[in-house]
C-alpha positions as CSV (number, residue, x, y, z in Angstrom):
1,M,55.6,-23.8,98.7
2,K,54.8,-27.1,100.3
3,S,52.4,-26.8,103.3
4,N,54.6,-28.8,105.7
5,I,57.2,-26.0,105.9
6,L,54.6,-23.5,107.3
7,I,55.2,-24.8,110.8
8,R,58.7,-23.4,110.7
9,L,57.3,-19.9,110.6
10,L,56.7,-18.0,113.7
11,V,53.0,-16.9,113.8
12,V,52.7,-13.5,115.2
13,T,49.3,-11.8,115.8
14,I,49.5,-8.0,115.8
15,T,46.4,-6.3,117.1
16,F,45.6,-2.6,117.4
17,A,48.3,-1.5,119.9
18,A,49.6,-4.7,121.4
19,I,52.1,-7.3,120.2
20,A,52.6,-10.7,121.6
21,I,56.3,-11.5,121.6
22,T,57.8,-15.0,121.8
23,A,61.0,-14.4,123.6
24,V,64.1,-16.4,122.7
25,P,67.6,-16.5,124.4
26,S,69.9,-13.8,123.1
27,T,72.4,-16.4,122.2
28,A,70.1,-18.3,119.9
29,V,68.7,-15.6,117.6
30,A,66.3,-17.9,115.9
31,A,69.0,-20.3,114.6
32,D,70.7,-17.5,112.7
33,S,68.0,-17.2,110.0
34,T,70.2,-14.9,108.0
35,T,72.5,-17.7,106.9
36,D,70.3,-20.9,107.3
37,P,69.5,-21.9,103.7
38,E,66.2,-23.5,104.8
39,F,65.0,-20.2,106.2
40,Q,66.3,-18.2,103.3
41,A,64.1,-20.3,101.0
42,L,61.0,-19.3,102.9
43,E,58.7,-16.5,101.8
44,W,55.7,-15.0,103.6
45,R,52.4,-15.6,101.9
46,N,48.8,-15.1,102.9
47,V,47.1,-18.5,103.7
48,G,43.7,-16.9,104.7
49,P,41.0,-17.2,105.6
50,H,39.9,-14.4,103.4
51,V,37.1,-13.0,105.5
52,G,38.2,-9.4,105.8
53,V,38.2,-7.0,108.8
54,R,40.4,-8.1,111.8
55,G,41.8,-11.3,113.1
56,S,41.8,-11.8,116.9
57,G,43.9,-14.9,117.4
58,V,45.6,-18.0,116.1
59,A,45.8,-21.4,117.8
60,M,47.8,-24.4,116.7
61,H,47.0,-28.1,117.1
62,P,49.6,-29.5,119.5
63,T,50.6,-32.5,117.4
64,D,49.3,-32.1,113.9
65,R,51.2,-29.2,112.2
66,N,48.6,-29.0,109.4
67,V,45.8,-28.1,111.7
68,F,45.3,-24.6,113.1
69,Y,42.5,-22.2,113.9
70,H,41.8,-18.6,113.2
71,A,39.6,-16.4,115.5
72,H,37.9,-13.5,113.8
73,S,36.6,-10.2,115.0
74,S,33.3,-10.6,113.4
75,G,33.4,-14.0,111.6
76,G,33.6,-16.6,114.3
77,V,36.3,-19.4,114.2
78,W,37.8,-20.9,111.1
79,K,39.7,-24.2,110.9
80,T,42.2,-25.6,108.4
81,E,43.4,-29.2,108.2
82,D,45.8,-28.7,105.3
83,A,48.0,-25.9,106.5
84,G,45.9,-23.1,105.2
85,Q,45.0,-24.3,101.7
86,Y,41.4,-24.7,102.6
87,W,39.4,-23.2,105.5
88,I,36.0,-24.0,107.0
89,P,33.9,-21.9,109.4
90,I,33.3,-24.1,112.4
91,T,31.1,-21.9,114.6
92,D,28.5,-20.7,112.1
93,G,25.0,-21.2,113.5
94,Q,26.3,-22.5,116.8
95,I,27.4,-19.4,118.6
96,N,25.2,-16.3,119.2
97,V,27.7,-13.7,118.1
98,G,30.3,-13.2,115.4
99,A,33.1,-11.6,117.4
100,V,35.7,-14.0,118.9
101,G,38.4,-12.4,120.9
102,A,40.5,-15.4,122.1
103,I,41.0,-19.1,121.4
104,A,42.9,-21.9,123.1
105,V,43.4,-25.6,122.2
106,S,44.1,-28.0,125.0
107,P,47.7,-29.4,124.7
108,T,46.7,-32.8,126.1
109,N,43.3,-33.2,124.4
110,P,43.2,-31.1,121.1
111,N,39.5,-31.9,120.7
112,I,38.9,-29.6,123.6
113,I,38.9,-25.9,122.5
114,Y,37.7,-22.8,124.4
115,I,36.9,-19.5,122.8
116,G,36.2,-16.2,124.4
117,T,33.8,-13.9,122.5
118,G,33.9,-10.1,122.1
119,E,36.9,-8.8,120.3
120,P,39.7,-7.0,122.3
121,Q,40.3,-4.3,119.7
122,L,38.1,-1.6,121.1
123,R,37.4,0.4,118.0
124,D,34.4,2.6,117.4
125,C,32.7,-0.3,115.6
126,V,33.6,-2.9,118.2
127,S,31.4,-5.9,118.6
128,W,30.8,-7.5,122.1
129,G,30.3,-11.1,122.9
130,D,28.3,-13.3,125.3
131,G,30.9,-15.2,127.2
132,V,32.9,-18.4,126.7
133,Y,32.1,-21.3,124.4
134,K,33.6,-24.8,124.5
135,T,33.9,-27.8,122.1
136,V,34.9,-31.3,123.1
137,D,34.9,-32.7,119.5
138,G,37.3,-30.5,117.7
139,G,34.9,-27.8,116.7
140,D,31.9,-29.9,115.4
141,T,29.6,-28.7,118.2
142,W,29.9,-25.8,120.6
143,T,28.3,-25.0,124.0
144,N,28.1,-21.7,125.9
145,I,29.6,-22.2,129.3
146,G,29.1,-18.8,131.0
147,L,30.7,-15.4,131.7
148,K,28.1,-13.7,129.4
149,E,28.5,-10.4,131.2
150,T,32.3,-10.1,130.5
151,R,31.4,-8.7,127.0
152,H,35.0,-8.6,125.7
153,I,37.5,-11.4,126.3
154,A,41.2,-10.9,125.4
155,R,42.8,-14.2,126.4
156,V,42.0,-17.8,127.3
157,R,44.7,-20.0,128.8
158,I,44.4,-23.8,129.4
159,H,46.6,-25.7,131.9
160,P,49.1,-27.9,129.9
161,E,48.1,-31.1,131.7
162,N,44.5,-30.5,132.8
163,P,42.0,-29.3,130.2
164,D,39.4,-28.7,132.9
165,L,41.6,-26.0,134.4
166,V,41.1,-22.8,132.3
167,Y,41.6,-19.1,132.8
168,V,39.8,-16.2,131.1
169,A,41.1,-12.6,130.9
170,A,38.1,-10.2,130.5
171,I,38.2,-6.6,129.4
172,G,34.5,-6.2,130.4
173,N,32.1,-3.6,129.1
174,P,34.1,-0.8,127.5
175,F,31.1,1.6,127.4
176,G,30.7,1.9,131.2
177,P,31.9,0.8,134.6
178,S,31.9,-2.9,135.0
179,K,32.7,-5.2,137.9
180,D,32.8,-8.2,135.5
181,R,36.3,-7.2,134.4
182,G,39.3,-9.2,135.5
183,I,40.4,-12.9,135.5
184,Y,38.2,-15.9,135.9
185,R,39.2,-19.5,136.6
186,S,37.3,-22.7,136.2
187,K,38.5,-26.0,137.6
188,D,35.7,-28.1,136.2
189,G,35.9,-27.4,132.5
190,G,33.6,-24.3,132.6
191,K,30.8,-25.7,134.7
192,T,31.5,-23.1,137.4
193,W,33.7,-19.9,137.4
194,K,35.4,-17.8,140.0
195,Q,36.7,-14.3,139.6
196,I,40.2,-14.5,141.0
197,F,41.5,-11.1,140.0
198,F,39.8,-7.6,139.8
199,K,41.7,-4.3,139.6
200,H,39.1,-1.6,138.9
201,E,35.7,-1.2,137.3
202,Q,37.2,0.7,134.4
203,A,40.3,-1.5,134.0
204,G,40.0,-4.9,132.4
205,V,42.7,-7.6,131.8
206,I,44.1,-7.3,128.2
207,D,46.7,-10.0,128.4
208,L,47.3,-13.2,130.4
209,V,50.5,-15.3,130.2
210,M,50.9,-18.8,131.6
211,T,54.5,-19.7,131.9
212,D,55.7,-22.9,130.2
213,N,58.0,-24.2,133.0
214,D,55.4,-23.7,135.8
215,P,51.7,-23.2,134.9
216,D,51.1,-21.9,138.4
217,V,53.1,-18.8,137.5
218,L,50.9,-16.3,135.7
219,Y,51.4,-12.7,134.4
220,A,48.5,-10.4,133.7
221,S,48.3,-6.8,132.3
222,T,45.4,-4.5,133.1
223,F,44.2,-1.9,130.7
224,E,42.2,1.1,131.8
225,V,39.9,1.8,128.9
226,F,36.6,3.6,128.4
227,R,34.8,4.1,125.1
228,R,32.4,6.9,124.7
229,T,30.4,7.8,121.6
230,W,32.8,10.7,120.8
231,G,36.1,8.9,121.5
232,L,38.2,6.4,123.3
233,K,40.0,6.9,126.6
234,A,42.8,4.4,126.5
235,G,45.2,4.2,129.4
236,G,45.3,5.5,133.0
237,P,46.6,4.8,136.5
238,N,44.9,1.5,136.7
239,S,46.8,0.0,133.8
240,G,49.5,-2.3,135.2
241,I,51.3,-5.7,135.4
242,F,50.6,-8.3,138.0
243,K,52.0,-11.8,138.8
244,S,50.8,-14.9,140.5
245,T,52.9,-17.8,141.7
246,D,50.0,-20.0,143.0
247,G,47.8,-20.5,140.0
248,G,45.9,-17.2,140.5
249,D,45.0,-17.4,144.2
250,T,47.0,-14.4,145.0
251,W,48.6,-11.6,142.9
252,A,51.5,-9.2,143.3
253,E,51.7,-5.9,141.5
254,L,54.9,-5.3,139.3
255,T,53.8,-2.0,137.8
256,R,56.4,0.2,139.5
257,K,59.3,-2.2,139.5
258,P,62.7,-0.7,138.4
259,G,63.1,-0.3,134.7
260,L,59.5,0.0,133.7
261,P,58.1,3.2,132.2
262,E,56.9,5.9,134.6
263,G,53.5,7.6,134.4
264,D,50.3,6.1,133.1
265,W,50.3,3.1,130.7
266,G,47.9,2.1,127.9
267,R,47.8,-1.4,126.5
268,V,50.5,-3.9,127.4
269,G,51.2,-7.2,125.6
270,M,53.4,-9.9,127.2
271,A,55.1,-13.2,126.4
272,H,57.2,-15.6,128.4
273,S,60.4,-17.3,127.1
274,K,60.0,-21.1,126.6
275,T,63.7,-21.7,127.3
276,M,64.5,-19.1,130.0
277,P,62.1,-19.4,132.9
278,N,62.8,-16.0,134.4
279,R,62.5,-14.0,131.1
280,I,59.3,-12.1,130.6
281,S,58.9,-9.5,127.8
282,A,56.3,-6.8,127.5
283,M,55.4,-4.3,124.8
284,F,54.2,-1.0,126.3
285,D,51.9,1.8,125.2
286,S,53.2,4.5,127.5
287,N,52.9,8.3,127.8
288,E,56.6,8.4,128.9
289,N,58.4,5.8,126.9
290,N,56.8,3.3,124.5
291,G,58.6,0.2,123.5
292,L,59.7,-3.4,124.3
293,Y,60.9,-4.1,127.8
294,Q,62.4,-7.3,129.2
295,S,63.0,-8.8,132.6
296,E,65.5,-11.5,133.3
297,D,64.4,-12.1,136.9
298,G,60.7,-12.9,136.6
299,G,59.7,-9.2,136.8
């Protein structure tokens, strides 16, 4: 299959107990892929990189459909420039850890890439990180720009027009209480950071969504999680959903809004519709009612 049709595929990263969903209008239904002959001709195939274990994220170049990146749970970051026919490791020897939990490419300057280290899949063999790294030359060189105590980073989000405005969602240290959990924001490309959201010392932020129509509107999901030698405590009263409409300065809790599952939650993965500004979707791990939930009024 020619590499240039790969961009027509929806890339979905499924990790442990969360799914990131790209929501589409109910009237569109993905251009009716059951009858479209171009979609019928497509087949799924593994394009790599063949490094084993777990993937943590995928990021696309904003203009070159043949260039995308793969973040690995223990193998750093890999890059392809030919739609997956050939992959190269671009962080080997430049970052201090192997576990990368999140990756984001600037929409306005694709040479600027941020990665958050420490994988968000908190297994018994989980590997932690040492903060955030940044490249300004498309991955040729990398620099650690702080947040070393966050240990595990689940998401990195870059403002669509300002590559110096970046947000980091941190799970924190899963092996004990940590005040380094939460959401951090930098307005100067990572030179300085401010913690703009903190829920609880045992509840980190597992997902962070920046809406396409208004980058000041953010959704975050917290995850109460605690790993001990003999097992994992995943979920609790401090798991929830929060929303900001001012770029993260203030946050409102949506956890008990009508229609959401009752009781304690575990991990929650979220996504925002690109075409319907008030649609937000969330996949819940819940004691009461697991499943996919959707709001048509911004939560």
